[in-house]
PQR file of N, CA, C, O and H, with PARSE charges and radii, in Angstrom:
ATOM      1  N   MET A   1     -90.586  86.810-106.313 -0.4000 1.5000
ATOM      2  CA  MET A   1     -89.484  87.105-107.195 -0.0000 2.0000
ATOM      3  C   MET A   1     -89.899  86.839-108.634  0.5500 1.7000
ATOM      4  O   MET A   1     -90.760  86.000-108.897 -0.5500 1.4000
ATOM      5  N   GLY A   2     -89.290  87.549-109.549 -0.4000 1.5000
ATOM      6  CA  GLY A   2     -89.583  87.378-110.962 -0.0000 2.0000
ATOM      7  C   GLY A   2     -88.465  86.635-111.680  0.5500 1.7000
ATOM      8  O   GLY A   2     -87.523  86.150-111.053 -0.5500 1.4000
ATOM      9  H   GLY A   2     -88.590  88.231-109.335  0.4000 1.0000
ATOM     10  N   VAL A   3     -88.579  86.554-112.987 -0.4000 1.5000
ATOM     11  CA  VAL A   3     -87.614  85.816-113.801 -0.0000 2.0000
ATOM     12  C   VAL A   3     -86.212  86.408-113.663  0.5500 1.7000
ATOM     13  O   VAL A   3     -85.230  85.666-113.681 -0.5500 1.4000
ATOM     14  H   VAL A   3     -89.344  86.948-113.496  0.4000 1.0000
ATOM     15  N   SER A   4     -86.102  87.724-113.527 -0.4000 1.5000
ATOM     16  CA  SER A   4     -84.771  88.333-113.400 -0.0000 2.0000
ATOM     17  C   SER A   4     -84.036  87.826-112.163  0.5500 1.7000
ATOM     18  O   SER A   4     -82.846  87.519-112.227 -0.5500 1.4000
ATOM     19  H   SER A   4     -86.899  88.327-113.512  0.4000 1.0000
ATOM     20  N   GLU A   5     -84.743  87.737-111.042 -0.4000 1.5000
ATOM     21  CA  GLU A   5     -84.127  87.228-109.824 -0.0000 2.0000
ATOM     22  C   GLU A   5     -83.817  85.732-109.932  0.5500 1.7000
ATOM     23  O   GLU A   5     -82.803  85.260-109.419 -0.5500 1.4000
ATOM     24  H   GLU A   5     -85.710  87.986-110.989  0.4000 1.0000
ATOM     25  N   ILE A   6     -84.691  85.007-110.596 -0.4000 1.5000
ATOM     26  CA  ILE A   6     -84.440  83.575-110.813 -0.0000 2.0000
ATOM     27  C   ILE A   6     -83.195  83.387-111.668  0.5500 1.7000
ATOM     28  O   ILE A   6     -82.394  82.487-111.415 -0.5500 1.4000
ATOM     29  H   ILE A   6     -85.515  85.391-111.013  0.4000 1.0000
ATOM     30  N   ARG A   7     -83.032  84.234-112.677 -0.4000 1.5000
ATOM     31  CA  ARG A   7     -81.832  84.177-113.523 -0.0000 2.0000
ATOM     32  C   ARG A   7     -80.578  84.278-112.681  0.5500 1.7000
ATOM     33  O   ARG A   7     -79.636  83.506-112.863 -0.5500 1.4000
ATOM     34  H   ARG A   7     -83.682  84.965-112.882  0.4000 1.0000
ATOM     35  N   GLU A   8     -80.562  85.233-111.754 -0.4000 1.5000
ATOM     36  CA  GLU A   8     -79.397  85.424-110.896 -0.0000 2.0000
ATOM     37  C   GLU A   8     -79.147  84.199-110.028  0.5500 1.7000
ATOM     38  O   GLU A   8     -78.004  83.769-109.869 -0.5500 1.4000
ATOM     39  H   GLU A   8     -81.326  85.860-111.606  0.4000 1.0000
ATOM     40  N   MET A   9     -80.213  83.637-109.468 -0.4000 1.5000
ATOM     41  CA  MET A   9     -80.064  82.467-108.601 -0.0000 2.0000
ATOM     42  C   MET A   9     -79.554  81.255-109.375  0.5500 1.7000
ATOM     43  O   MET A   9     -78.941  80.359-108.793 -0.5500 1.4000
ATOM     44  H   MET A   9     -81.141  83.986-109.598  0.4000 1.0000
ATOM     45  N   LEU A  10     -79.801  81.224-110.672 -0.4000 1.5000
ATOM     46  CA  LEU A  10     -79.358  80.109-111.518 -0.0000 2.0000
ATOM     47  C   LEU A  10     -77.993  80.374-112.154  0.5500 1.7000
ATOM     48  O   LEU A  10     -77.576  79.651-113.058 -0.5500 1.4000
ATOM     49  H   LEU A  10     -80.299  81.951-111.145  0.4000 1.0000
ATOM     50  N   GLY A  11     -77.310  81.394-111.689 -0.4000 1.5000
ATOM     51  CA  GLY A  11     -75.973  81.677-112.204 -0.0000 2.0000
ATOM     52  C   GLY A  11     -75.973  82.575-113.413  0.5500 1.7000
ATOM     53  O   GLY A  11     -75.133  82.427-114.300 -0.5500 1.4000
ATOM     54  H   GLY A  11     -77.648  81.982-110.955  0.4000 1.0000
ATOM     55  N   ASN A  12     -76.914  83.515-113.460 -0.4000 1.5000
ATOM     56  CA  ASN A  12     -77.017  84.484-114.552 -0.0000 2.0000
ATOM     57  C   ASN A  12     -77.201  83.833-115.921  0.5500 1.7000
ATOM     58  O   ASN A  12     -76.545  84.200-116.897 -0.5500 1.4000
ATOM     59  H   ASN A  12     -77.597  83.635-112.740  0.4000 1.0000
ATOM     60  N   VAL A  13     -78.105  82.862-115.966 -0.4000 1.5000
ATOM     61  CA  VAL A  13     -78.463  82.262-117.254 -0.0000 2.0000
ATOM     62  C   VAL A  13     -79.256  83.289-118.064  0.5500 1.7000
ATOM     63  O   VAL A  13     -79.678  84.312-117.526 -0.5500 1.4000
ATOM     64  H   VAL A  13     -78.637  82.564-115.174  0.4000 1.0000
ATOM     65  N   SER A  14     -79.454  83.024-119.330 -0.4000 1.5000
ATOM     66  CA  SER A  14     -80.223  83.949-120.170 -0.0000 2.0000
ATOM     67  C   SER A  14     -81.681  83.991-119.717  0.5500 1.7000
ATOM     68  O   SER A  14     -82.165  83.067-119.063 -0.5500 1.4000
ATOM     69  H   SER A  14     -79.112  82.192-119.767  0.4000 1.0000
ATOM     70  N   ARG A  15     -82.366  85.061-120.068 -0.4000 1.5000
ATOM     71  CA  ARG A  15     -83.785  85.189-119.737 -0.0000 2.0000
ATOM     72  C   ARG A  15     -84.576  84.045-120.370  0.5500 1.7000
ATOM     73  O   ARG A  15     -85.491  83.502-119.751 -0.5500 1.4000
ATOM     74  H   ARG A  15     -81.973  85.811-120.599  0.4000 1.0000
ATOM     75  N   GLN A  16     -84.226  83.684-121.594 -0.4000 1.5000
ATOM     76  CA  GLN A  16     -84.906  82.580-122.278 -0.0000 2.0000
ATOM     77  C   GLN A  16     -84.700  81.269-121.523  0.5500 1.7000
ATOM     78  O   GLN A  16     -85.650  80.508-121.337 -0.5500 1.4000
ATOM     79  H   GLN A  16     -83.483  84.126-122.097  0.4000 1.0000
ATOM     80  N   ARG A  17     -83.475  80.998-121.089 -0.4000 1.5000
ATOM     81  CA  ARG A  17     -83.195  79.756-120.349 -0.0000 2.0000
ATOM     82  C   ARG A  17     -83.941  79.739-119.019  0.5500 1.7000
ATOM     83  O   ARG A  17     -84.483  78.707-118.623 -0.5500 1.4000
ATOM     84  H   ARG A  17     -82.703  81.615-121.240  0.4000 1.0000
ATOM     85  N   ALA A  18     -83.972  80.878-118.328 -0.4000 1.5000
ATOM     86  CA  ALA A  18     -84.707  80.957-117.061 -0.0000 2.0000
ATOM     87  C   ALA A  18     -86.192  80.697-117.281  0.5500 1.7000
ATOM     88  O   ALA A  18     -86.829  80.041-116.457 -0.5500 1.4000
ATOM     89  H   ALA A  18     -83.531  81.716-118.650  0.4000 1.0000
ATOM     90  N   SER A  19     -86.747  81.193-118.365 -0.4000 1.5000
ATOM     91  CA  SER A  19     -88.160  80.959-118.667 -0.0000 2.0000
ATOM     92  C   SER A  19     -88.426  79.490-118.961  0.5500 1.7000
ATOM     93  O   SER A  19     -89.446  78.945-118.538 -0.5500 1.4000
ATOM     94  H   SER A  19     -86.229  81.726-119.035  0.4000 1.0000
ATOM     95  N   VAL A  20     -87.514  78.846-119.683 -0.4000 1.5000
ATOM     96  CA  VAL A  20     -87.657  77.416-119.971 -0.0000 2.0000
ATOM     97  C   VAL A  20     -87.650  76.625-118.664  0.5500 1.7000
ATOM     98  O   VAL A  20     -88.476  75.735-118.465 -0.5500 1.4000
ATOM     99  H   VAL A  20     -86.685  79.289-120.027  0.4000 1.0000
ATOM    100  N   ILE A  21     -86.719  76.954-117.781 -0.4000 1.5000
ATOM    101  CA  ILE A  21     -86.628  76.261-116.488 -0.0000 2.0000
ATOM    102  C   ILE A  21     -87.901  76.493-115.679  0.5500 1.7000
ATOM    103  O   ILE A  21     -88.448  75.559-115.093 -0.5500 1.4000
ATOM    104  H   ILE A  21     -86.048  77.677-117.942  0.4000 1.0000
ATOM    105  N   ALA A  22     -88.371  77.738-115.648 -0.4000 1.5000
ATOM    106  CA  ALA A  22     -89.557  78.083-114.857 -0.0000 2.0000
ATOM    107  C   ALA A  22     -90.827  77.421-115.392  0.5500 1.7000
ATOM    108  O   ALA A  22     -91.821  77.323-114.673 -0.5500 1.4000
ATOM    109  H   ALA A  22     -87.927  78.497-116.123  0.4000 1.0000
ATOM    110  N   ASN A  23     -90.803  76.971-116.630 -0.4000 1.5000
ATOM    111  CA  ASN A  23     -91.968  76.305-117.209 -0.0000 2.0000
ATOM    112  C   ASN A  23     -91.901  74.786-117.113  0.5500 1.7000
ATOM    113  O   ASN A  23     -92.797  74.100-117.605 -0.5500 1.4000
ATOM    114  H   ASN A  23     -89.995  77.050-117.214  0.4000 1.0000
ATOM    115  N   GLN A  24     -90.851  74.246-116.484 -0.4000 1.5000
ATOM    116  CA  GLN A  24     -90.762  72.804-116.302 -0.0000 2.0000
ATOM    117  C   GLN A  24     -91.833  72.343-115.318  0.5500 1.7000
ATOM    118  O   GLN A  24     -92.238  73.094-114.431 -0.5500 1.4000
ATOM    119  H   GLN A  24     -90.123  74.804-116.084  0.4000 1.0000
ATOM    120  N   ARG A  25     -92.279  71.122-115.479 -0.4000 1.5000
ATOM    121  CA  ARG A  25     -93.315  70.561-114.601 -0.0000 2.0000
ATOM    122  C   ARG A  25     -92.937  70.581-113.135  0.5500 1.7000
ATOM    123  O   ARG A  25     -93.787  70.806-112.274 -0.5500 1.4000
ATOM    124  H   ARG A  25     -91.950  70.511-116.199  0.4000 1.0000
ATOM    125  N   ASN A  26     -91.661  70.345-112.843 -0.4000 1.5000
ATOM    126  CA  ASN A  26     -91.252  70.245-111.444 -0.0000 2.0000
ATOM    127  C   ASN A  26     -90.921  71.595-110.807  0.5500 1.7000
ATOM    128  O   ASN A  26     -90.617  71.652-109.615 -0.5500 1.4000
ATOM    129  H   ASN A  26     -90.970  70.162-113.543  0.4000 1.0000
ATOM    130  N   PHE A  27     -90.976  72.676-111.578 -0.4000 1.5000
ATOM    131  CA  PHE A  27     -90.701  73.999-111.028 -0.0000 2.0000
ATOM    132  C   PHE A  27     -91.923  74.478-110.246  0.5500 1.7000
ATOM    133  O   PHE A  27     -93.053  74.190-110.641 -0.5500 1.4000
ATOM    134  H   PHE A  27     -91.223  72.630-112.546  0.4000 1.0000
ATOM    135  N   PRO A  28     -91.719  75.206-109.139 -0.5600 1.5000
ATOM    136  CA  PRO A  28     -92.864  75.667-108.339  0.2800 2.0000
ATOM    137  C   PRO A  28     -93.857  76.488-109.158  0.5500 1.7000
ATOM    138  O   PRO A  28     -93.487  77.191-110.099 -0.5500 1.4000
ATOM    139  N   GLU A  29     -95.117  76.378-108.774 -0.4000 1.5000
ATOM    140  CA  GLU A  29     -96.153  77.195-109.409 -0.0000 2.0000
ATOM    141  C   GLU A  29     -95.961  78.647-108.973  0.5500 1.7000
ATOM    142  O   GLU A  29     -95.613  78.904-107.821 -0.5500 1.4000
ATOM    143  H   GLU A  29     -95.417  75.807-108.010  0.4000 1.0000
ATOM    144  N   PRO A  30     -96.183  79.593-109.877 -0.5600 1.5000
ATOM    145  CA  PRO A  30     -96.102  80.999-109.464  0.2800 2.0000
ATOM    146  C   PRO A  30     -97.232  81.314-108.482  0.5500 1.7000
ATOM    147  O   PRO A  30     -98.298  80.700-108.527 -0.5500 1.4000
ATOM    148  N   VAL A  31     -96.984  82.277-107.599 -0.4000 1.5000
ATOM    149  CA  VAL A  31     -98.016  82.682-106.638 -0.0000 2.0000
ATOM    150  C   VAL A  31     -98.951  83.711-107.247  0.5500 1.7000
ATOM    151  O   VAL A  31    -100.053  83.933-106.745 -0.5500 1.4000
ATOM    152  H   VAL A  31     -96.118  82.776-107.563  0.4000 1.0000
ATOM    153  N   ALA A  32     -98.504  84.350-108.345 -0.4000 1.5000
ATOM    154  CA  ALA A  32     -99.350  85.332-109.025 -0.0000 2.0000
ATOM    155  C   ALA A  32     -98.849  85.512-110.444  0.5500 1.7000
ATOM    156  O   ALA A  32     -97.684  85.265-110.753 -0.5500 1.4000
ATOM    157  H   ALA A  32     -97.609  84.170-108.753  0.4000 1.0000
ATOM    158  N   VAL A  33     -99.763  85.949-111.300 -0.4000 1.5000
ATOM    159  CA  VAL A  33     -99.407  86.330-112.655 -0.0000 2.0000
ATOM    160  C   VAL A  33     -99.842  87.782-112.813  0.5500 1.7000
ATOM    161  O   VAL A  33    -101.034  88.090-112.824 -0.5500 1.4000
ATOM    162  H   VAL A  33    -100.710  86.150-111.049  0.4000 1.0000
ATOM    163  N   LEU A  34     -98.861  88.665-112.935 -0.4000 1.5000
ATOM    164  CA  LEU A  34     -99.111  90.088-113.039 -0.0000 2.0000
ATOM    165  C   LEU A  34     -98.879  90.550-114.469  0.5500 1.7000
ATOM    166  O   LEU A  34     -98.437  89.768-115.311 -0.5500 1.4000
ATOM    167  H   LEU A  34     -97.893  88.415-112.926  0.4000 1.0000
ATOM    168  N   ALA A  35     -99.169  91.795-114.746 -0.4000 1.5000
ATOM    169  CA  ALA A  35     -98.942  92.339-116.092 -0.0000 2.0000
ATOM    170  C   ALA A  35     -97.469  92.209-116.484  0.5500 1.7000
ATOM    171  O   ALA A  35     -97.151  91.998-117.654 -0.5500 1.4000
ATOM    172  H   ALA A  35     -99.528  92.431-114.062  0.4000 1.0000
ATOM    173  N   MET A  36     -96.569  92.337-115.498 -0.4000 1.5000
ATOM    174  CA  MET A  36     -95.133  92.234-115.796 -0.0000 2.0000
ATOM    175  C   MET A  36     -94.649  90.802-115.895  0.5500 1.7000
ATOM    176  O   MET A  36     -93.515  90.567-116.311 -0.5500 1.4000
ATOM    177  H   MET A  36     -96.827  92.508-114.548  0.4000 1.0000
ATOM    178  N   GLY A  37     -95.473  89.842-115.526 -0.4000 1.5000
ATOM    179  CA  GLY A  37     -95.096  88.436-115.628 -0.0000 2.0000
ATOM    180  C   GLY A  37     -95.424  87.662-114.367  0.5500 1.7000
ATOM    181  O   GLY A  37     -96.095  88.160-113.463 -0.5500 1.4000
ATOM    182  H   GLY A  37     -96.395  90.032-115.188  0.4000 1.0000
ATOM    183  N   LYS A  38     -94.937  86.438-114.328 -0.4000 1.5000
ATOM    184  CA  LYS A  38     -95.190  85.558-113.194 -0.0000 2.0000
ATOM    185  C   LYS A  38     -94.273  85.919-112.030  0.5500 1.7000
ATOM    186  O   LYS A  38     -93.164  86.418-112.226 -0.5500 1.4000
ATOM    187  H   LYS A  38     -94.392  86.033-115.062  0.4000 1.0000
ATOM    188  N   VAL A  39     -94.756  85.657-110.812 -0.4000 1.5000
ATOM    189  CA  VAL A  39     -93.931  85.852-109.621 -0.0000 2.0000
ATOM    190  C   VAL A  39     -94.014  84.612-108.746  0.5500 1.7000
ATOM    191  O   VAL A  39     -95.055  83.962-108.657 -0.5500 1.4000
ATOM    192  H   VAL A  39     -95.656  85.251-110.653  0.4000 1.0000
ATOM    193  N   TRP A  40     -92.882  84.295-108.096 -0.4000 1.5000
ATOM    194  CA  TRP A  40     -92.768  83.112-107.265 -0.0000 2.0000
ATOM    195  C   TRP A  40     -92.330  83.505-105.866  0.5500 1.7000
ATOM    196  O   TRP A  40     -91.741  84.567-105.664 -0.5500 1.4000
ATOM    197  H   TRP A  40     -92.036  84.824-108.169  0.4000 1.0000
ATOM    198  N   ARG A  41     -92.621  82.647-104.909 -0.4000 1.5000
ATOM    199  CA  ARG A  41     -92.069  82.806-103.559 -0.0000 2.0000
ATOM    200  C   ARG A  41     -90.591  82.444-103.611  0.5500 1.7000
ATOM    201  O   ARG A  41     -90.209  81.429-104.195 -0.5500 1.4000
ATOM    202  H   ARG A  41     -93.100  81.784-105.073  0.4000 1.0000
ATOM    203  N   LYS A  42     -89.782  83.268-103.007 -0.4000 1.5000
ATOM    204  CA  LYS A  42     -88.335  83.014-102.983 -0.0000 2.0000
ATOM    205  C   LYS A  42     -88.043  81.675-102.331  0.5500 1.7000
ATOM    206  O   LYS A  42     -87.185  80.926-102.798 -0.5500 1.4000
ATOM    207  H   LYS A  42     -90.092  84.092-102.533  0.4000 1.0000
ATOM    208  N   SER A  43     -88.757  81.370-101.249 -0.4000 1.5000
ATOM    209  CA  SER A  43     -88.511  80.110-100.539 -0.0000 2.0000
ATOM    210  C   SER A  43     -88.821  78.900-101.424  0.5500 1.7000
ATOM    211  O   SER A  43     -88.139  77.879-101.328 -0.5500 1.4000
ATOM    212  H   SER A  43     -89.454  81.978-100.869  0.4000 1.0000
ATOM    213  N   ASP A  44     -89.834  79.000-102.279 -0.4000 1.5000
ATOM    214  CA  ASP A  44     -90.167  77.901-103.195 -0.0000 2.0000
ATOM    215  C   ASP A  44     -89.053  77.688-104.215  0.5500 1.7000
ATOM    216  O   ASP A  44     -88.681  76.554-104.514 -0.5500 1.4000
ATOM    217  H   ASP A  44     -90.387  79.829-102.357  0.4000 1.0000
ATOM    218  N   VAL A  45     -88.527  78.791-104.746 -0.4000 1.5000
ATOM    219  CA  VAL A  45     -87.450  78.688-105.742 -0.0000 2.0000
ATOM    220  C   VAL A  45     -86.179  78.151-105.084  0.5500 1.7000
ATOM    221  O   VAL A  45     -85.485  77.317-105.666 -0.5500 1.4000
ATOM    222  H   VAL A  45     -88.830  79.713-104.503  0.4000 1.0000
ATOM    223  N   GLU A  46     -85.871  78.626-103.872 -0.4000 1.5000
ATOM    224  CA  GLU A  46     -84.689  78.128-103.162 -0.0000 2.0000
ATOM    225  C   GLU A  46     -84.806  76.630-102.889  0.5500 1.7000
ATOM    226  O   GLU A  46     -83.827  75.897-103.029 -0.5500 1.4000
ATOM    227  H   GLU A  46     -86.435  79.303-103.400  0.4000 1.0000
ATOM    228  N   ALA A  47     -85.995  76.173-102.499 -0.4000 1.5000
ATOM    229  CA  ALA A  47     -86.200  74.739-102.249 -0.0000 2.0000
ATOM    230  C   ALA A  47     -86.020  73.948-103.540  0.5500 1.7000
ATOM    231  O   ALA A  47     -85.432  72.867-103.523 -0.5500 1.4000
ATOM    232  H   ALA A  47     -86.790  76.768-102.385  0.4000 1.0000
ATOM    233  N   TRP A  48     -86.512  74.466-104.649 -0.4000 1.5000
ATOM    234  CA  TRP A  48     -86.362  73.797-105.946 -0.0000 2.0000
ATOM    235  C   TRP A  48     -84.882  73.692-106.309  0.5500 1.7000
ATOM    236  O   TRP A  48     -84.420  72.646-106.765 -0.5500 1.4000
ATOM    237  H   TRP A  48     -86.990  75.345-104.663  0.4000 1.0000
ATOM    238  N   ILE A  49     -84.147  74.778-106.104 -0.4000 1.5000
ATOM    239  CA  ILE A  49     -82.709  74.761-106.410 -0.0000 2.0000
ATOM    240  C   ILE A  49     -81.995  73.726-105.542  0.5500 1.7000
ATOM    241  O   ILE A  49     -81.155  72.977-106.041 -0.5500 1.4000
ATOM    242  H   ILE A  49     -84.523  75.628-105.734  0.4000 1.0000
ATOM    243  N   ARG A  50     -82.317  73.677-104.253 -0.4000 1.5000
ATOM    244  CA  ARG A  50     -81.685  72.682-103.373 -0.0000 2.0000
ATOM    245  C   ARG A  50     -81.959  71.262-103.849  0.5500 1.7000
ATOM    246  O   ARG A  50     -81.082  70.403-103.772 -0.5500 1.4000
ATOM    247  H   ARG A  50     -82.999  74.285-103.847  0.4000 1.0000
ATOM    248  N   GLN A  51     -83.171  71.009-104.342 -0.4000 1.5000
ATOM    249  CA  GLN A  51     -83.536  69.659-104.761 -0.0000 2.0000
ATOM    250  C   GLN A  51     -83.019  69.302-106.149  0.5500 1.7000
ATOM    251  O   GLN A  51     -82.511  68.200-106.357 -0.5500 1.4000
ATOM    252  H   GLN A  51     -83.884  71.707-104.405  0.4000 1.0000
ATOM    253  N   TYR A  52     -83.143  70.221-107.096 -0.4000 1.5000
ATOM    254  CA  TYR A  52     -82.847  69.885-108.492 -0.0000 2.0000
ATOM    255  C   TYR A  52     -81.545  70.462-109.032  0.5500 1.7000
ATOM    256  O   TYR A  52     -81.032  69.993-110.048 -0.5500 1.4000
ATOM    257  H   TYR A  52     -83.556  71.117-106.927  0.4000 1.0000
ATOM    258  N   ARG A  53     -81.007  71.477-108.358 -0.4000 1.5000
ATOM    259  CA  ARG A  53     -79.766  72.110-108.820 -0.0000 2.0000
ATOM    260  C   ARG A  53     -78.846  72.349-107.642  0.5500 1.7000
ATOM    261  O   ARG A  53     -78.411  73.474-107.397 -0.5500 1.4000
ATOM    262  H   ARG A  53     -81.424  71.858-107.532  0.4000 1.0000
ATOM    263  N   SER A  54     -78.554  71.289-106.918 -0.4000 1.5000
ATOM    264  CA  SER A  54     -77.771  71.406-105.686 -0.0000 2.0000
ATOM    265  C   SER A  54     -76.396  72.050-105.925  0.5500 1.7000
ATOM    266  O   SER A  54     -75.796  72.599-105.001 -0.5500 1.4000
ATOM    267  H   SER A  54     -78.907  70.375-107.118  0.4000 1.0000
ATOM    268  N   ASP A  55     -75.909  71.982-107.154 -0.4000 1.5000
ATOM    269  CA  ASP A  55     -74.632  72.626-107.481 -0.0000 2.0000
ATOM    270  C   ASP A  55     -74.706  74.136-107.335  0.5500 1.7000
ATOM    271  O   ASP A  55     -73.674  74.795-107.200 -0.5500 1.4000
ATOM    272  H   ASP A  55     -76.396  71.536-107.905  0.4000 1.0000
ATOM    273  N   LEU A  56     -75.920  74.698-107.361 -0.4000 1.5000
ATOM    274  CA  LEU A  56     -76.100  76.139-107.241 -0.0000 2.0000
ATOM    275  C   LEU A  56     -76.552  76.576-105.856  0.5500 1.7000
ATOM    276  O   LEU A  56     -76.593  77.772-105.565 -0.5500 1.4000
ATOM    277  H   LEU A  56     -76.757  74.163-107.471  0.4000 1.0000
ATOM    278  N   ALA A  57     -76.888  75.623-105.006 -0.4000 1.5000
ATOM    279  CA  ALA A  57     -77.400  75.957-103.676 -0.0000 2.0000
ATOM    280  C   ALA A  57     -76.291  76.602-102.851  0.5500 1.7000
ATOM    281  O   ALA A  57     -75.186  76.069-102.745 -0.5500 1.4000
ATOM    282  H   ALA A  57     -76.855  74.652-105.243  0.4000 1.0000
ATOM    283  N   GLY A  58     -76.600  77.741-102.278 -0.4000 1.5000
ATOM    284  CA  GLY A  58     -75.627  78.446-101.439 -0.0000 2.0000
ATOM    285  C   GLY A  58     -75.508  77.803-100.075  0.5500 1.7000
ATOM    286  O   GLY A  58     -76.349  76.996 -99.677 -0.5500 1.4000
ATOM    287  H   GLY A  58     -77.498  78.174-102.364  0.4000 1.0000
ATOM    288  N   GLY A  59     -74.459  78.168 -99.365 -0.4000 1.5000
ATOM    289  CA  GLY A  59     -74.304  77.696 -97.988 -0.0000 2.0000
ATOM    290  C   GLY A  59     -73.474  76.504 -97.928  0.5500 1.7000
ATOM    291  O   GLY A  59     -73.237  75.970 -96.844 -0.5500 1.4000
ATOM    292  H   GLY A  59     -73.777  78.823 -99.688  0.4000 1.0000
TER
END
């Protein structure tokens, strides 16, 4: 998933805010860096949200 999908998972925060969050030390490492940007495993981002942003965790 890219920053756009992460934005949605974080409650439609701004692209800038999503980038700041994605660059935090505790955020999962991207699995690849492509010309369009970094990409992450969805499961890694979901686990991060459960641990650090439980208010946004679905279910």
